[in-house]
Residue, then its C-alpha position, 0 to 999 in steps of 0.5 A: m503492489s504493495s506499499k510501493a512509493r511515496i513522496g516525502l517533503l524531500g521528494p519520491f522514495p521508492m521500495n528498494g529496487g533490483h534483485g539484491t539481498y535487501s531488494y523489495a522483489k525478494n523481501s515482500t512475500l508478507q505483502r504477497k500474503s496480504a494479497d493472497a488473503v483477499r483473492e476470493k474476495i476480489g474474485e466474488a466481487i467480479a463475479e457478482k458486481l462488474d458487468m462485462e457485457t456492458l463494459c465491453s460493448g463499446g470495444k474489444s479491449f479491457h483496460i487494468a491498472d495497478f497503482g503503485c505496483s513496485t518491482g513485482p513479482n506481487t503485482f504480476i501475481a495480482m494482474q494474473n489473478i484479476l485477468e482470470f477472474v475477469e475473463r470468467k466473468y465475461k465467459s459467463q455473461c458472453p458464451t458465444s463472444q470472443s474474449p477481449e484483449f487485455q491491456a495491463f498498466f503498472n504505475d508507480q513513482a517515476s523513480n521506481d525501478f521499471n527496469s527491473l519490473f519490465t525485465t521479470l514479466p512473465l512470459d506467458r502472460q496474456y495481456f499487453v503491458a505499458g508503465v505509467p511513472g507518476s504519483f497516484h495522488g493525481r490523474l494518470f489516465p485519460d477520462s473514461s479510460l480505465h475498466f479496473a482499478y487496483s491498489s495493494t498496501a500502498l494507500h497508506w502511503l501519504s504524499k507527504v509528512p504534514e508540515e506542522l509536525l516538524d514546526k518547533n512552534s507548532p502544538s503538533f511538533n512530534k518531538g522525539r517521535i517518527y510516527y503517530t503512536n504514543t504521541l499527541d492527539k494533535v500529531a494523529d489529527a495532522y496524520s489524518s487530515q493528510f490522508a483524507k486530503d490524499m485520498e480525495i485526490f486519489l478518489d477524484a482521479r480515479a472517478k475521472e479515469l474509470v469507465a461508468g461500472g468500472m471497478l475499483v479495487m483497494t486494500m490498505p492497512g487498516q485501523p480496528n475501531g477501539i484498538p489503539h494505534c500502537e497495538t496494530g502491526m504497523g503501530m508496533t513495528v514502527d515503535e520498534l523502529q523508533s526506539c532503535f533510533l532513540d538508542m542511537v541518540n542516546e549513544g550519540i550515534i546520530s542527533e536528537s534534532k534529526v529524529d525530531s526533523f523525521n516522520l514517516p509519511m503513512y496513515s492506517a485509516n479506519l472504516e468510518e474514515m474511509k466511508e466518509l471519504i468515499q460518501r463525500n466524493g460521491s461517485f461511486n457505489v460501495e459494493k464491499m468494505e470491511l476490515t479482515m486479517a492482513n495474512g488470513e487465518s491459515q497464515l497466522q501460524s507463519y509468522s513463527s517462521y519469521t525471525g528478526r532477521i527476516l522481518q528486518m529485511h522485509l522493512r529494509a527493503g520498504m523504508e531504506e531510501i526514505i531513511s538513507k535520504h534523511f539520516g545518510t547510508e552509514i547508519i543503515d547497517d546498525l539500524f536494522d541490525r538493532y531492530a532485527m534483535k528487538v523485533e524477536n520480541f514481539f511476534h506474539r503481538l504481531q499475530s494478536s493484532e492480525r486476529k483484530g483485522a488489520l487489512l481495509f478491503i474495499v470494492l466500489i463501482r463506478k457510478 
């Protein structure tokens, strides 16, 4: 689950596969905490809004898809939670009927490490399994074939970098920057526009794939109103990474043009943007939409136990491939060692950003 795979201008870039030191499987506890923070909210939504009697009236199976699954183990934890909530709701609505069989679909880019995913499947799972390779920015399933769709900390990754950011003749040319924090408004507008295009495609595809009454649950990094991008957790994280690149430019390790031609394809939307996009799509009823703390109130203190080295490993698990593709593998160790030293200085700022609400939680029902 979590920010899994994405497509830049150069092609798909999944999270680090395998089970090595810098693998996503070993460095995704922060994403798991975000999923844990909304676990009970998902349970409440299923209990209150999912009509199992109607959904299962036409057959004996219930289909769940995780869009952007990466390599686990987060996706298995979330899938088990959803299954238990759904089964509990079914038993309360249909106490004399046998529970449906569950089919779980794990989706991510074709370049995702599905081998590692499937070799770590829980042996005691109570669902059938299928992998579905392909970008979630498009159709992946037949019409009306899903009952529950889920995506956790993945949809903030764009399908591509806005092309105008790389055009030296464009007013949106993002010189000396790798993101939209502390830069021109036109750059932020280009990111926002690309996110809107991607989300329209995503919602349209899920609207076709979900049955009437089916549920779509999405979590993603969000942008609190009135808070500058540079004061969000994602903004601070990328700004520190950017400063490492600029230091390496000043030291002659990488060229200035290399940085000018590199932008991270990810965006944090605010509530108003999401409301407008969902309303424009018109296929869903909004059951819940809010900004919440990405790691929960009880988890805020846990940041004190993270060292710069640990946070560096989390970031490297997610961004190593996209950076290596552009800059080459030879700078990776140096880059992330620099990041580990810098990041020690802003733990308190990360904690502050969490309290402002950094995670968008959205529950939709297909009309």
